[in-house]
C-alpha positions in Angstrom: -49.0 45.1 71.1 -49.4 45.0 67.4 -50.0 42.0 65.2 -47.2 40.6 63.1 -47.1 41.4 59.4 -49.0 38.9 57.4 -46.3 38.4 54.8 -43.2 40.1 53.4 -43.7 42.3 50.5 -47.5 42.1 50.6 -49.4 45.1 51.8 -51.5 44.3 54.8 -54.3 46.2 56.5 -53.7 48.2 59.7 -54.0 46.0 62.8 -56.6 48.4 64.2 -59.0 48.1 61.3 -61.5 51.0 60.9 -60.6 54.5 62.1 -61.6 55.6 65.6 -63.7 58.7 65.8 -60.7 60.8 66.9 -58.5 59.3 64.2 -61.1 60.2 61.7 -61.4 63.7 63.0 -57.6 64.2 62.7 -57.3 62.6 59.3 -60.4 64.1 57.6 -60.8 67.4 59.3 -57.8 68.7 61.3 -55.0 67.7 58.8 -56.8 69.2 55.8 -57.5 72.4 57.6 -54.0 72.8 58.8 -52.1 71.7 55.7 -54.5 71.6 52.8 -53.9 75.2 51.6 -50.1 75.5 52.1 -47.7 76.4 49.3 -50.3 76.9 46.5 -47.6 78.7 44.4 -43.9 78.2 43.8 -43.3 81.6 45.4 -45.1 80.6 48.6 -43.1 77.4 48.7 -39.8 79.3 48.3 -40.8 81.7 51.0 -41.5 78.8 53.4 -38.2 77.2 52.6 -36.4 80.5 53.3 -38.2 81.0 56.6 -37.4 77.4 57.7 -33.7 77.8 56.9 -33.6 80.9 59.0 -35.3 79.1 61.9 -33.2 75.9 61.6 -33.4 72.4 63.0 -35.9 71.9 65.8 -34.2 70.8 69.0 -35.7 68.1 71.2 -38.7 69.5 73.0 -38.9 69.8 76.8 -40.8 66.5 77.1 -38.1 64.6 75.2 -35.3 66.4 77.0 -36.7 65.4 80.4 -36.6 61.7 79.4 -33.2 61.5 77.7 -29.7 62.8 78.0 -29.3 65.0 74.9 -25.9 65.6 73.5 -25.5 68.0 70.6 -22.2 67.6 68.9 -20.7 67.0 65.4 -20.4 63.5 64.1 -17.9 63.3 61.2 -18.3 67.1 61.0 -22.1 67.0 60.8 -24.1 68.7 63.5 -26.0 65.9 65.2 -28.2 65.1 68.2 -27.4 61.9 70.3 -30.1 60.8 72.7 -29.6 58.2 75.4 -30.5 57.3 78.9 -30.3 60.1 81.4 -27.9 58.0 83.6 -25.4 55.4 82.9 -23.7 54.4 79.7 -25.1 54.8 76.2 -26.7 51.6 74.8 -24.6 49.5 72.5 -27.0 49.9 69.5 -27.7 53.0 67.4 -30.8 54.1 65.6 -29.6 56.5 62.9 -32.7 58.5 62.0 -32.9 60.7 58.8 -35.7 63.2 59.2 -38.3 64.1 56.5 -39.0 67.4 55.0 -38.8 67.0 51.2 -35.0 67.5 51.4 -35.6 71.2 51.8 -37.1 71.6 55.3 -35.5 71.1 58.7 -36.9 68.7 61.2 -39.9 70.0 63.1 -40.8 69.5 66.8 -43.7 67.0 66.2 -41.2 64.5 64.7 -39.1 64.3 67.9 -41.5 62.3 70.2 -41.9 59.4 67.8 -38.2 59.2 67.2 -37.5 59.3 70.9 -40.2 56.7 71.6 -38.7 54.4 68.9 -35.3 54.6 70.5 -36.7 54.0 74.0 -38.8 51.0 72.9 -35.8 49.4 71.1 -33.2 50.2 73.8 -31.1 52.1 71.3 -29.3 55.4 71.4 -30.9 57.8 68.9 -28.7 59.7 66.4 -30.3 62.5 64.4 -27.9 64.3 62.0 -28.7 67.7 60.7 -27.9 66.7 57.1 -27.3 69.3 54.4 -30.5 70.5 52.7 -31.4 71.8 49.3 -31.3 74.3 47.7 -28.0 75.2 49.3 -26.8 71.6 49.0 -27.6 68.7 46.7 -27.9 65.0 47.0 -24.2 64.3 46.3 -23.0 66.6 49.1 -25.5 65.3 51.6 -24.9 61.6 50.8 -21.2 62.0 51.3 -21.9 63.6 54.7 -24.2 60.7 55.7 -21.7 58.1 54.6 -19.1 59.8 56.9 -21.6 59.9 59.8 -22.5 56.2 59.3 -18.8 55.3 59.1 -18.1 56.9 62.4 -21.0 55.0 64.0 -19.7 51.7 62.5 -16.3 52.4 64.0 -17.9 53.0 67.4 -20.4 50.1 67.6 -20.3 48.0 64.5 -22.6 47.9 61.5 -24.7 45.0 62.9 -25.7 47.2 65.8 -27.1 50.0 63.7 -30.6 50.4 62.1 -31.1 53.3 59.7 -34.6 54.7 59.8 -36.3 57.7 58.3 -39.6 59.3 57.4 -40.7 60.7 54.0 -37.6 62.2 52.3 -35.6 60.7 55.1 -37.0 57.3 54.4 -35.9 57.6 50.8 -32.5 58.9 51.9 -32.1 55.9 54.2 -32.7 53.5 51.2 -30.3 55.5 49.0 -27.7 55.4 51.7 -28.0 51.7 52.0 -27.7 51.2 48.3 -24.6 53.4 48.2 -23.0 51.5 51.1 -23.7 48.2 49.4 -22.3 49.3 46.0 -19.2 50.6 47.7 -18.6 47.3 49.5 -19.1 48.9 52.9 -20.8 47.1 55.8 -24.6 47.3 55.8 -26.7 48.1 58.8 -28.8 45.5 60.6 -32.0 46.8 59.0 -33.9 49.7 57.4 -37.2 51.1 58.8 -38.9 53.4 56.3 -41.9 55.5 57.2 -44.0 56.7 54.2 -40.7 57.0 52.2 -40.3 59.3 49.1 -38.5 56.9 46.8 -39.4 58.2 43.3 -38.5 61.9 42.9 -39.9 61.9 39.3 -43.4 61.3 40.7 -44.0 58.9 37.8 -46.5 56.6 39.5 -49.6 56.2 37.3 -51.8 56.1 40.4 -50.4 59.3 41.9 -52.8 61.8 40.3 -55.7 59.8 41.9 -53.9 59.6 45.2 -53.2 63.3 45.2 -57.0 63.9 45.5 -56.9 62.1 48.9 -53.7 63.6 50.2 -54.1 66.6 52.3 -50.4 67.0 53.1 -48.4 66.7 49.9 -48.5 68.5 46.5 -47.0 66.8 43.5 -46.2 70.2 42.0 -44.3 71.2 45.1 -42.5 67.8 45.3 -41.3 68.3 41.7 -39.7 71.6 42.8 -38.0 70.1 45.8 -36.8 67.2 43.7 -35.2 69.5 41.2 -33.4 71.4 44.0 -32.1 68.2 45.6 -31.0 66.5 42.4 -28.8 69.4 41.2 -27.4 68.0 38.0 -27.9 64.3 38.9 -30.4 62.1 37.0 -33.7 62.4 38.9 -34.8 58.9 37.7 -31.7 57.1 39.1 -30.2 56.5 42.5 -29.3 58.2 44.7 -32.0 60.7 43.8 -34.7 58.1 43.2 -33.7 54.9 45.0 -36.9 53.2 43.9 -35.2 52.6 40.5 -32.0 51.2 41.9 -30.8 47.7 42.6 -32.5 46.3 45.7 -30.6 43.0 45.9 -28.5 42.4 49.0 -30.2 45.0 51.1 -30.7 44.3 54.8 -34.1 43.5 56.3 -36.5 46.3 55.5 -39.8 47.5 57.0 -42.1 50.0 55.2 -45.1 51.7 56.9 -47.4 53.9 54.9 -51.0 55.3 54.9 -53.5 54.7 52.1 -54.3 58.5 51.8 -50.7 59.4 51.0 -49.6 60.2 47.5 -46.4 58.3 48.3 -48.3 55.1 48.8 -47.5 54.6 45.1 -43.8 54.6 45.9 -44.2 51.9 48.6 -46.3 49.7 46.4 -43.9 49.9 43.5 -41.0 49.2 45.9 -42.8 46.2 47.3 -43.2 44.8 43.7 -39.5 45.3 43.1 -38.3 44.1 46.5 -40.7 41.5 47.7 -38.5 40.6 50.7 -39.5 43.9 52.3 -42.2 43.8 55.0 -44.9 46.4 54.1 -47.8 47.6 56.2 -50.5 49.9 54.8 -52.7 51.8 57.3 -56.1 52.5 55.9 -57.2 56.1 55.8 -53.9 57.4 57.1 -52.3 60.6 55.8 -48.7 61.4 55.1 -46.8 61.8 58.5 -49.5 60.0 60.5 -47.0 58.6 62.9 -46.4 62.0 64.4 -50.1 62.5 65.4 -51.6 61.6 68.8 -53.7 58.8 67.3 -54.1 55.0 67.7 -52.6 54.3 64.3 -49.4 56.1 65.3 -49.1 54.0 68.4 -49.6 50.9 66.3 -46.9 52.0 63.9 -44.5 52.7 66.8 -45.2 49.1 68.1 -44.6 47.6 64.6 -41.4 49.5 64.0 -40.1 48.8 67.4 -40.8 45.0 67.1 -39.0 45.0 63.7 -36.0 46.8 65.0 -35.9 44.5 68.0 -35.8 41.5 65.7 -32.9 42.7 63.6 -30.6 44.1 66.3 -28.5 41.8 68.4 -29.9 41.1 71.9 -26.8 41.9 73.8 
């Protein structure tokens, strides 16, 4: 069980305090070895995107498929996965999860267990759309597709029974989607749960060059390339490309979790300054994507996100 956030909009230390020896090994040795030398050049980045698009979206792994009934079917014309209990009816609430991947990469297998655990802990059905990616598609096309998916879910269960969540680019997309829904006068979800979200695609944070030195996962140079692809002809410094610079008034309850060794920590801190109503938790020493690793901090993040979702969704 995790402790409750100390205050809305004010970054708080991880409930677990200092890193355990295994967490330290993962954060400081394994992650840098596995990810620290990827995509050193634009050409290498482009090749990895091409290979990923050939491979496609990762389906739920065997361990997840054994625990859940998995339905793969279009929602509003978008290929999607729906996960629920293996027997009985689907729960009355939905967790709409937008996966990370810099808007250019499909979801990968390690993301599935955390998403499935989050749905199970909150008693919700999990909806994971295979949203259109760059460079074949841009933010305008993908946003329209997600508005349609969300609209169908609202028609099925009601907006107050939906939480939109996402990690990295998916976290930024979740915020952009909520802003777009509000601006269009459409019903808002019960809450937003954002994991290390990418909110500023201009990478204009003054602290980001220093953070880059601690980040073993992300490259500002490669993020700039992905941002250009995703934006198409849209203004990269305005929503929906960079929801950080949008209007945050009237948004639903929002939780943000991030590690302090993540170049996107800058995005979260600037978001907290602009939207103090958000509940923000910083996890010391944690890297980008830490929730998908088999470490204590990931379990704490799961508990914190589950508790938040449980608070904002109706109990029946």
